[in-house]
Every structure is written in C-alpha cells, then in structure tokens.
LOGU-814512 format. One record per atom (N, C-alpha, C): residue in three letters; chain; atom name; x, z, y. Coordinates in Angstrom, 3 decimals. Example, Ala and Ser with C-alpha at 12.3 -4.5 7.8 and 13.67 -1.06 7.14 Angstrom:
BEGIN
<pt><r>ala</r><c>A</c><a>N</a><x>13.190</x><z>7.800</z><y>-5.690</y></pt>
<pt><r>ala</r><c>A</c><a>CA</a><x>12.300</x><z>7.800</z><y>-4.500</y></pt>
<pt><r>ala</r><c>A</c><a>C</a><x>13.200</x><z>7.800</z><y>-3.300</y></pt>
<pt><r>ser</r><c>A</c><a>N</a><x>12.850</x><z>7.080</z><y>-2.250</y></pt>
<pt><r>ser</r><c>A</c><a>CA</a><x>13.670</x><z>7.140</z><y>-1.060</y></pt>
<pt><r>ser</r><c>A</c><a>C</a><x>12.900</x><z>7.870</z><y>0.030</y></pt>
//
This chain:
BEGIN
<pt><r>met</r><c>A</c><a>N</a><x>38.818</x><z>77.501</z><y>-54.034</y></pt>
<pt><r>met</r><c>A</c><a>CA</a><x>38.414</x><z>77.244</z><y>-52.600</y></pt>
<pt><r>met</r><c>A</c><a>C</a><x>37.201</x><z>78.058</z><y>-52.285</y></pt>
<pt><r>pro</r><c>A</c><a>N</a><x>37.180</x><z>78.651</z><y>-51.080</y></pt>
<pt><r>pro</r><c>A</c><a>CA</a><x>35.995</x><z>79.323</z><y>-50.485</y></pt>
<pt><r>pro</r><c>A</c><a>C</a><x>34.710</x><z>78.546</z><y>-50.569</y></pt>
<pt><r>glu</r><c>A</c><a>N</a><x>33.592</x><z>79.282</z><y>-50.739</y></pt>
<pt><r>glu</r><c>A</c><a>CA</a><x>32.397</x><z>78.693</z><y>-50.539</y></pt>
<pt><r>glu</r><c>A</c><a>C</a><x>31.866</x><z>78.976</z><y>-49.095</y></pt>
<pt><r>tyr</r><c>A</c><a>N</a><x>31.283</x><z>77.989</z><y>-48.547</y></pt>
<pt><r>tyr</r><c>A</c><a>CA</a><x>30.593</x><z>78.074</z><y>-47.317</y></pt>
<pt><r>tyr</r><c>A</c><a>C</a><x>29.043</x><z>77.758</z><y>-47.363</y></pt>
<pt><r>arg</r><c>A</c><a>N</a><x>28.325</x><z>78.351</z><y>-46.416</y></pt>
<pt><r>arg</r><c>A</c><a>CA</a><x>26.924</x><z>78.088</z><y>-46.127</y></pt>
<pt><r>arg</r><c>A</c><a>C</a><x>26.745</x><z>77.633</z><y>-44.725</y></pt>
<pt><r>leu</r><c>A</c><a>N</a><x>26.026</x><z>76.574</z><y>-44.559</y></pt>
<pt><r>leu</r><c>A</c><a>CA</a><x>25.618</x><z>76.187</z><y>-43.168</y></pt>
<pt><r>leu</r><c>A</c><a>C</a><x>24.070</x><z>76.399</z><y>-42.983</y></pt>
<pt><r>tyr</r><c>A</c><a>N</a><x>23.765</x><z>77.371</z><y>-42.322</y></pt>
<pt><r>tyr</r><c>A</c><a>CA</a><x>22.434</x><z>77.675</z><y>-42.109</y></pt>
<pt><r>tyr</r><c>A</c><a>C</a><x>21.802</x><z>76.836</z><y>-40.982</y></pt>
<pt><r>leu</r><c>A</c><a>N</a><x>20.692</x><z>76.240</z><y>-41.299</y></pt>
<pt><r>leu</r><c>A</c><a>CA</a><x>19.995</x><z>75.388</z><y>-40.373</y></pt>
<pt><r>leu</r><c>A</c><a>C</a><x>18.807</x><z>76.159</z><y>-39.725</y></pt>
<pt><r>leu</r><c>A</c><a>N</a><x>18.933</x><z>76.186</z><y>-38.364</y></pt>
<pt><r>leu</r><c>A</c><a>CA</a><x>18.102</x><z>77.312</z><y>-37.674</y></pt>
<pt><r>leu</r><c>A</c><a>C</a><x>16.934</x><z>76.669</z><y>-37.019</y></pt>
<pt><r>asn</r><c>A</c><a>N</a><x>15.935</x><z>77.300</z><y>-36.865</y></pt>
<pt><r>asn</r><c>A</c><a>CA</a><x>14.694</x><z>76.775</z><y>-36.168</y></pt>
<pt><r>asn</r><c>A</c><a>C</a><x>15.098</x><z>76.978</z><y>-34.704</y></pt>
<pt><r>arg</r><c>A</c><a>N</a><x>14.967</x><z>75.993</z><y>-33.990</y></pt>
<pt><r>arg</r><c>A</c><a>CA</a><x>15.429</x><z>75.852</z><y>-32.565</y></pt>
<pt><r>arg</r><c>A</c><a>C</a><x>14.370</x><z>76.729</z><y>-31.695</y></pt>
<pt><r>his</r><c>A</c><a>N</a><x>13.354</x><z>77.079</z><y>-32.015</y></pt>
<pt><r>his</r><c>A</c><a>CA</a><x>12.411</x><z>77.937</z><y>-31.195</y></pt>
<pt><r>his</r><c>A</c><a>C</a><x>12.362</x><z>79.469</z><y>-31.666</y></pt>
<pt><r>ser</r><c>A</c><a>N</a><x>12.426</x><z>79.608</z><y>-32.880</y></pt>
<pt><r>ser</r><c>A</c><a>CA</a><x>12.411</x><z>81.051</z><y>-33.399</y></pt>
<pt><r>ser</r><c>A</c><a>C</a><x>13.819</x><z>81.662</z><y>-33.738</y></pt>
<pt><r>gly</r><c>A</c><a>N</a><x>14.620</x><z>80.884</z><y>-34.111</y></pt>
<pt><r>gly</r><c>A</c><a>CA</a><x>15.859</x><z>81.234</z><y>-34.507</y></pt>
<pt><r>gly</r><c>A</c><a>C</a><x>16.027</x><z>81.642</z><y>-36.057</y></pt>
<pt><r>his</r><c>A</c><a>N</a><x>14.932</x><z>81.481</z><y>-36.652</y></pt>
<pt><r>his</r><c>A</c><a>CA</a><x>14.882</x><z>81.795</z><y>-38.170</y></pt>
<pt><r>his</r><c>A</c><a>C</a><x>15.487</x><z>80.719</z><y>-39.010</y></pt>
<pt><r>ile</r><c>A</c><a>N</a><x>15.993</x><z>81.005</z><y>-40.130</y></pt>
<pt><r>ile</r><c>A</c><a>CA</a><x>16.623</x><z>79.912</z><y>-40.964</y></pt>
<pt><r>ile</r><c>A</c><a>C</a><x>15.590</x><z>79.175</z><y>-41.610</y></pt>
<pt><r>asp</r><c>A</c><a>N</a><x>15.729</x><z>77.825</z><y>-41.553</y></pt>
<pt><r>asp</r><c>A</c><a>CA</a><x>14.882</x><z>76.981</z><y>-42.036</y></pt>
<pt><r>asp</r><c>A</c><a>C</a><x>15.405</x><z>76.150</z><y>-43.320</y></pt>
<pt><r>gly</r><c>A</c><a>N</a><x>16.778</x><z>76.347</z><y>-43.404</y></pt>
<pt><r>gly</r><c>A</c><a>CA</a><x>17.429</x><z>75.622</z><y>-44.540</y></pt>
<pt><r>gly</r><c>A</c><a>C</a><x>18.874</x><z>76.023</z><y>-44.713</y></pt>
<pt><r>val</r><c>A</c><a>N</a><x>19.544</x><z>75.679</z><y>-45.816</y></pt>
<pt><r>val</r><c>A</c><a>CA</a><x>20.917</x><z>75.907</z><y>-46.010</y></pt>
<pt><r>val</r><c>A</c><a>C</a><x>21.538</x><z>74.833</z><y>-46.771</y></pt>
<pt><r>glu</r><c>A</c><a>N</a><x>22.793</x><z>74.581</z><y>-46.235</y></pt>
<pt><r>glu</r><c>A</c><a>CA</a><x>23.585</x><z>73.570</z><y>-47.140</y></pt>
<pt><r>glu</r><c>A</c><a>C</a><x>24.751</x><z>74.466</z><y>-47.628</y></pt>
<pt><r>glu</r><c>A</c><a>N</a><x>25.136</x><z>74.287</z><y>-48.813</y></pt>
<pt><r>glu</r><c>A</c><a>CA</a><x>26.422</x><z>74.996</z><y>-49.377</y></pt>
<pt><r>glu</r><c>A</c><a>C</a><x>27.440</x><z>74.013</z><y>-49.903</y></pt>
<pt><r>phe</r><c>A</c><a>N</a><x>28.620</x><z>74.415</z><y>-49.435</y></pt>
<pt><r>phe</r><c>A</c><a>CA</a><x>29.605</x><z>73.500</z><y>-49.776</y></pt>
<pt><r>phe</r><c>A</c><a>C</a><x>31.200</x><z>74.353</z><y>-49.933</y></pt>
<pt><r>arg</r><c>A</c><a>N</a><x>32.009</x><z>73.798</z><y>-50.542</y></pt>
<pt><r>arg</r><c>A</c><a>CA</a><x>33.499</x><z>74.366</z><y>-50.642</y></pt>
<pt><r>arg</r><c>A</c><a>C</a><x>34.245</x><z>73.768</z><y>-49.762</y></pt>
<pt><r>ser</r><c>A</c><a>N</a><x>35.169</x><z>74.436</z><y>-49.347</y></pt>
<pt><r>ser</r><c>A</c><a>CA</a><x>36.308</x><z>73.850</z><y>-48.283</y></pt>
<pt><r>ser</r><c>A</c><a>C</a><x>37.516</x><z>74.563</z><y>-48.461</y></pt>
<pt><r>ala</r><c>A</c><a>N</a><x>38.661</x><z>74.071</z><y>-48.156</y></pt>
<pt><r>ala</r><c>A</c><a>CA</a><x>39.894</x><z>74.864</z><y>-48.292</y></pt>
<pt><r>ala</r><c>A</c><a>C</a><x>40.021</x><z>75.992</z><y>-47.433</y></pt>
<pt><r>asp</r><c>A</c><a>N</a><x>39.624</x><z>75.785</z><y>-46.220</y></pt>
<pt><r>asp</r><c>A</c><a>CA</a><x>39.631</x><z>76.968</z><y>-45.188</y></pt>
<pt><r>asp</r><c>A</c><a>C</a><x>38.601</x><z>76.678</z><y>-44.027</y></pt>
<pt><r>asp</r><c>A</c><a>N</a><x>38.639</x><z>77.646</z><y>-43.136</y></pt>
<pt><r>asp</r><c>A</c><a>CA</a><x>37.636</x><z>77.605</z><y>-42.067</y></pt>
<pt><r>asp</r><c>A</c><a>C</a><x>37.827</x><z>76.303</z><y>-41.093</y></pt>
<pt><r>ile</r><c>A</c><a>N</a><x>38.874</x><z>75.973</z><y>-40.945</y></pt>
<pt><r>ile</r><c>A</c><a>CA</a><x>39.199</x><z>74.843</z><y>-40.170</y></pt>
<pt><r>ile</r><c>A</c><a>C</a><x>38.687</x><z>73.603</z><y>-40.699</y></pt>
<pt><r>glu</r><c>A</c><a>N</a><x>38.991</x><z>73.268</z><y>-41.812</y></pt>
<pt><r>glu</r><c>A</c><a>CA</a><x>38.409</x><z>72.151</z><y>-42.628</y></pt>
<pt><r>glu</r><c>A</c><a>C</a><x>36.847</x><z>72.153</z><y>-42.602</y></pt>
<pt><r>ala</r><c>A</c><a>N</a><x>36.327</x><z>73.320</z><y>-42.969</y></pt>
<pt><r>ala</r><c>A</c><a>CA</a><x>34.997</x><z>73.505</z><y>-43.066</y></pt>
<pt><r>ala</r><c>A</c><a>C</a><x>34.275</x><z>73.174</z><y>-41.510</y></pt>
<pt><r>ile</r><c>A</c><a>N</a><x>34.798</x><z>73.657</z><y>-40.458</y></pt>
<pt><r>ile</r><c>A</c><a>CA</a><x>34.366</x><z>73.348</z><y>-39.315</y></pt>
<pt><r>ile</r><c>A</c><a>C</a><x>34.407</x><z>71.791</z><y>-38.894</y></pt>
<pt><r>cys</r><c>A</c><a>N</a><x>35.537</x><z>71.146</z><y>-39.304</y></pt>
<pt><r>cys</r><c>A</c><a>CA</a><x>35.688</x><z>69.654</z><y>-39.204</y></pt>
<pt><r>cys</r><c>A</c><a>C</a><x>34.630</x><z>68.945</z><y>-40.039</y></pt>
<pt><r>leu</r><c>A</c><a>N</a><x>34.371</x><z>69.519</z><y>-41.269</y></pt>
<pt><r>leu</r><c>A</c><a>CA</a><x>33.394</x><z>68.742</z><y>-41.998</y></pt>
<pt><r>leu</r><c>A</c><a>C</a><x>31.896</x><z>68.920</z><y>-41.373</y></pt>
<pt><r>val</r><c>A</c><a>N</a><x>31.493</x><z>70.188</z><y>-40.839</y></pt>
<pt><r>val</r><c>A</c><a>CA</a><x>30.318</x><z>70.353</z><y>-40.322</y></pt>
<pt><r>val</r><c>A</c><a>C</a><x>30.130</x><z>69.501</z><y>-38.924</y></pt>
<pt><r>gly</r><c>A</c><a>N</a><x>31.187</x><z>69.374</z><y>-38.277</y></pt>
<pt><r>gly</r><c>A</c><a>CA</a><x>31.280</x><z>68.713</z><y>-36.915</y></pt>
<pt><r>gly</r><c>A</c><a>C</a><x>31.148</x><z>66.985</z><y>-37.162</y></pt>
<pt><r>gln</r><c>A</c><a>N</a><x>31.246</x><z>66.650</z><y>-38.195</y></pt>
<pt><r>gln</r><c>A</c><a>CA</a><x>31.192</x><z>65.084</z><y>-38.502</y></pt>
<pt><r>gln</r><c>A</c><a>C</a><x>29.714</x><z>64.595</z><y>-38.529</y></pt>
<pt><r>lys</r><c>A</c><a>N</a><x>28.826</x><z>65.487</z><y>-38.903</y></pt>
<pt><r>lys</r><c>A</c><a>CA</a><x>27.391</x><z>65.110</z><y>-39.040</y></pt>
<pt><r>lys</r><c>A</c><a>C</a><x>26.697</x><z>65.675</z><y>-37.854</y></pt>
<pt><r>glu</r><c>A</c><a>N</a><x>25.891</x><z>64.821</z><y>-37.077</y></pt>
<pt><r>glu</r><c>A</c><a>CA</a><x>24.983</x><z>65.164</z><y>-36.133</y></pt>
<pt><r>glu</r><c>A</c><a>C</a><x>23.828</x><z>65.812</z><y>-36.738</y></pt>
<pt><r>arg</r><c>A</c><a>N</a><x>23.389</x><z>66.895</z><y>-35.985</y></pt>
<pt><r>arg</r><c>A</c><a>CA</a><x>22.198</x><z>67.584</z><y>-36.423</y></pt>
<pt><r>arg</r><c>A</c><a>C</a><x>21.320</x><z>67.839</z><y>-35.194</y></pt>
<pt><r>asp</r><c>A</c><a>N</a><x>20.039</x><z>67.931</z><y>-35.355</y></pt>
<pt><r>asp</r><c>A</c><a>CA</a><x>18.994</x><z>68.093</z><y>-34.067</y></pt>
<pt><r>asp</r><c>A</c><a>C</a><x>18.484</x><z>69.685</z><y>-34.175</y></pt>
<pt><r>val</r><c>A</c><a>N</a><x>19.196</x><z>70.438</z><y>-35.032</y></pt>
<pt><r>val</r><c>A</c><a>CA</a><x>19.028</x><z>71.901</z><y>-34.867</y></pt>
<pt><r>val</r><c>A</c><a>C</a><x>20.203</x><z>72.795</z><y>-34.731</y></pt>
<pt><r>pro</r><c>A</c><a>N</a><x>20.036</x><z>73.928</z><y>-34.171</y></pt>
<pt><r>pro</r><c>A</c><a>CA</a><x>21.236</x><z>74.823</z><y>-34.207</y></pt>
<pt><r>pro</r><c>A</c><a>C</a><x>21.704</x><z>75.281</z><y>-35.668</y></pt>
<pt><r>thr</r><c>A</c><a>N</a><x>22.959</x><z>75.424</z><y>-35.825</y></pt>
<pt><r>thr</r><c>A</c><a>CA</a><x>23.443</x><z>75.868</z><y>-37.108</y></pt>
<pt><r>thr</r><c>A</c><a>C</a><x>24.459</x><z>76.889</z><y>-37.060</y></pt>
<pt><r>glu</r><c>A</c><a>N</a><x>24.559</x><z>77.637</z><y>-38.064</y></pt>
<pt><r>glu</r><c>A</c><a>CA</a><x>25.542</x><z>78.630</z><y>-38.171</y></pt>
<pt><r>glu</r><c>A</c><a>C</a><x>26.337</x><z>78.534</z><y>-39.383</y></pt>
<pt><r>leu</r><c>A</c><a>N</a><x>27.797</x><z>78.494</z><y>-39.511</y></pt>
<pt><r>leu</r><c>A</c><a>CA</a><x>28.498</x><z>78.243</z><y>-40.597</y></pt>
<pt><r>leu</r><c>A</c><a>C</a><x>28.986</x><z>79.707</z><y>-40.952</y></pt>
<pt><r>trp</r><c>A</c><a>N</a><x>28.854</x><z>80.106</z><y>-42.367</y></pt>
<pt><r>trp</r><c>A</c><a>CA</a><x>29.165</x><z>81.291</z><y>-42.808</y></pt>
<pt><r>trp</r><c>A</c><a>C</a><x>30.114</x><z>81.142</z><y>-44.130</y></pt>
<pt><r>cys</r><c>A</c><a>N</a><x>31.018</x><z>82.102</z><y>-44.226</y></pt>
<pt><r>cys</r><c>A</c><a>CA</a><x>31.836</x><z>82.211</z><y>-45.456</y></pt>
<pt><r>cys</r><c>A</c><a>C</a><x>31.703</x><z>83.564</z><y>-45.937</y></pt>
<pt><r>gly</r><c>A</c><a>N</a><x>30.883</x><z>83.761</z><y>-47.015</y></pt>
<pt><r>gly</r><c>A</c><a>CA</a><x>30.518</x><z>85.147</z><y>-47.396</y></pt>
<pt><r>gly</r><c>A</c><a>C</a><x>29.869</x><z>85.885</z><y>-46.263</y></pt>
<pt><r>gly</r><c>A</c><a>N</a><x>30.418</x><z>87.076</z><y>-45.904</y></pt>
<pt><r>gly</r><c>A</c><a>CA</a><x>29.724</x><z>87.756</z><y>-44.918</y></pt>
<pt><r>gly</r><c>A</c><a>C</a><x>30.385</x><z>87.552</z><y>-43.514</y></pt>
<pt><r>his</r><c>A</c><a>N</a><x>31.019</x><z>86.505</z><y>-43.296</y></pt>
<pt><r>his</r><c>A</c><a>CA</a><x>31.861</x><z>86.185</z><y>-42.188</y></pt>
<pt><r>his</r><c>A</c><a>C</a><x>31.303</x><z>84.967</z><y>-41.516</y></pt>
<pt><r>lys</r><c>A</c><a>N</a><x>30.880</x><z>85.219</z><y>-40.258</y></pt>
<pt><r>lys</r><c>A</c><a>CA</a><x>30.429</x><z>84.132</z><y>-39.412</y></pt>
<pt><r>lys</r><c>A</c><a>C</a><x>31.598</x><z>83.237</z><y>-39.025</y></pt>
<pt><r>val</r><c>A</c><a>N</a><x>31.641</x><z>81.891</z><y>-39.172</y></pt>
<pt><r>val</r><c>A</c><a>CA</a><x>32.733</x><z>81.224</z><y>-38.814</y></pt>
<pt><r>val</r><c>A</c><a>C</a><x>32.636</x><z>80.471</z><y>-37.441</y></pt>
<pt><r>ala</r><c>A</c><a>N</a><x>31.449</x><z>79.868</z><y>-37.372</y></pt>
<pt><r>ala</r><c>A</c><a>CA</a><x>31.064</x><z>79.225</z><y>-36.049</y></pt>
<pt><r>ala</r><c>A</c><a>C</a><x>29.562</x><z>79.002</z><y>-35.990</y></pt>
<pt><r>arg</r><c>A</c><a>N</a><x>29.378</x><z>78.840</z><y>-34.725</y></pt>
<pt><r>arg</r><c>A</c><a>CA</a><x>27.762</x><z>78.464</z><y>-34.341</y></pt>
<pt><r>arg</r><c>A</c><a>C</a><x>27.987</x><z>77.038</z><y>-33.653</y></pt>
<pt><r>phe</r><c>A</c><a>N</a><x>27.072</x><z>76.271</z><y>-33.996</y></pt>
<pt><r>phe</r><c>A</c><a>CA</a><x>26.904</x><z>74.747</z><y>-33.391</y></pt>
<pt><r>phe</r><c>A</c><a>C</a><x>25.477</x><z>74.695</z><y>-32.714</y></pt>
<pt><r>asp</r><c>A</c><a>N</a><x>25.443</x><z>74.668</z><y>-31.583</y></pt>
<pt><r>asp</r><c>A</c><a>CA</a><x>24.195</x><z>74.517</z><y>-30.727</y></pt>
<pt><r>asp</r><c>A</c><a>C</a><x>24.013</x><z>72.877</z><y>-30.576</y></pt>
<pt><r>thr</r><c>A</c><a>N</a><x>22.749</x><z>72.696</z><y>-30.330</y></pt>
<pt><r>thr</r><c>A</c><a>CA</a><x>22.380</x><z>71.278</z><y>-30.151</y></pt>
<pt><r>thr</r><c>A</c><a>C</a><x>22.209</x><z>70.969</z><y>-28.580</y></pt>
<pt><r>gln</r><c>A</c><a>N</a><x>22.120</x><z>69.827</z><y>-28.197</y></pt>
<pt><r>gln</r><c>A</c><a>CA</a><x>21.883</x><z>69.447</z><y>-26.708</y></pt>
<pt><r>gln</r><c>A</c><a>C</a><x>20.414</x><z>69.945</z><y>-26.506</y></pt>
<pt><r>pro</r><c>A</c><a>N</a><x>20.235</x><z>70.327</z><y>-25.117</y></pt>
<pt><r>pro</r><c>A</c><a>CA</a><x>18.934</x><z>70.622</z><y>-24.765</y></pt>
<pt><r>pro</r><c>A</c><a>C</a><x>17.931</x><z>69.454</z><y>-24.995</y></pt>
<pt><r>glu</r><c>A</c><a>N</a><x>16.701</x><z>69.836</z><y>-25.244</y></pt>
<pt><r>glu</r><c>A</c><a>CA</a><x>15.635</x><z>68.847</z><y>-25.417</y></pt>
<pt><r>glu</r><c>A</c><a>C</a><x>15.442</x><z>68.317</z><y>-23.865</y></pt>
<pt><r>ile</r><c>A</c><a>N</a><x>15.223</x><z>66.949</z><y>-23.773</y></pt>
<pt><r>ile</r><c>A</c><a>CA</a><x>14.859</x><z>66.324</z><y>-22.379</y></pt>
<pt><r>ile</r><c>A</c><a>C</a><x>13.432</x><z>65.737</z><y>-22.577</y></pt>
<pt><r>ser</r><c>A</c><a>N</a><x>12.658</x><z>66.097</z><y>-21.710</y></pt>
<pt><r>ser</r><c>A</c><a>CA</a><x>11.381</x><z>65.669</z><y>-21.591</y></pt>
<pt><r>ser</r><c>A</c><a>C</a><x>11.363</x><z>64.228</z><y>-21.185</y></pt>
<pt><r>thr</r><c>A</c><a>N</a><x>10.650</x><z>63.380</z><y>-22.020</y></pt>
<pt><r>thr</r><c>A</c><a>CA</a><x>10.511</x><z>61.960</z><y>-21.543</y></pt>
<pt><r>thr</r><c>A</c><a>C</a><x>9.209</x><z>61.664</z><y>-20.889</y></pt>
<pt><r>arg</r><c>A</c><a>N</a><x>8.442</x><z>62.749</z><y>-20.511</y></pt>
<pt><r>arg</r><c>A</c><a>CA</a><x>7.293</x><z>62.420</z><y>-19.687</y></pt>
<pt><r>arg</r><c>A</c><a>C</a><x>7.576</x><z>61.981</z><y>-18.314</y></pt>
<pt><r>thr</r><c>A</c><a>N</a><x>6.646</x><z>61.002</z><y>-17.851</y></pt>
<pt><r>thr</r><c>A</c><a>CA</a><x>6.818</x><z>60.607</z><y>-16.532</y></pt>
<pt><r>thr</r><c>A</c><a>C</a><x>5.696</x><z>61.322</z><y>-15.556</y></pt>
<pt><r>arg</r><c>A</c><a>N</a><x>6.177</x><z>61.393</z><y>-14.258</y></pt>
<pt><r>arg</r><c>A</c><a>CA</a><x>5.177</x><z>62.062</z><y>-13.412</y></pt>
<pt><r>arg</r><c>A</c><a>C</a><x>4.157</x><z>61.134</z><y>-12.832</y></pt>
//
C-alpha cells in the first residue's frame, strides 16, 4: 500500500505547520479518507513526490458588527 502525507498548511503564510501520515490503496481512497474530516486549515495530499490534491478551507467570515 502506498504511503501518503497530508500537509497541514498555515492559512496566512502557506508554510507547513504539521503532517499526517497514512497508508491507502490508491489516490482515490486517500482523497476520500481526507475528505471525511473537516479541517480549518488548507491541506495538501502527497504520495512520494506526487501532489495528489489540495483542499482549501472556506474563507474566514468576520463576526464583527458595525
């Protein structure tokens, strides 16, 4: 089974803040696994040197009142 890495990116700088490693049968299964969990930061899914997918988050909405 291929090894995958999900890089957790800083939403402001784009730098890597963390990584989750896991195994999956293929890219499609890995994408499905990643998509099941909501995250509040952008992520990139990689398998070796191959970027499989990028998952962006919803834009931040200000809750300030005028």
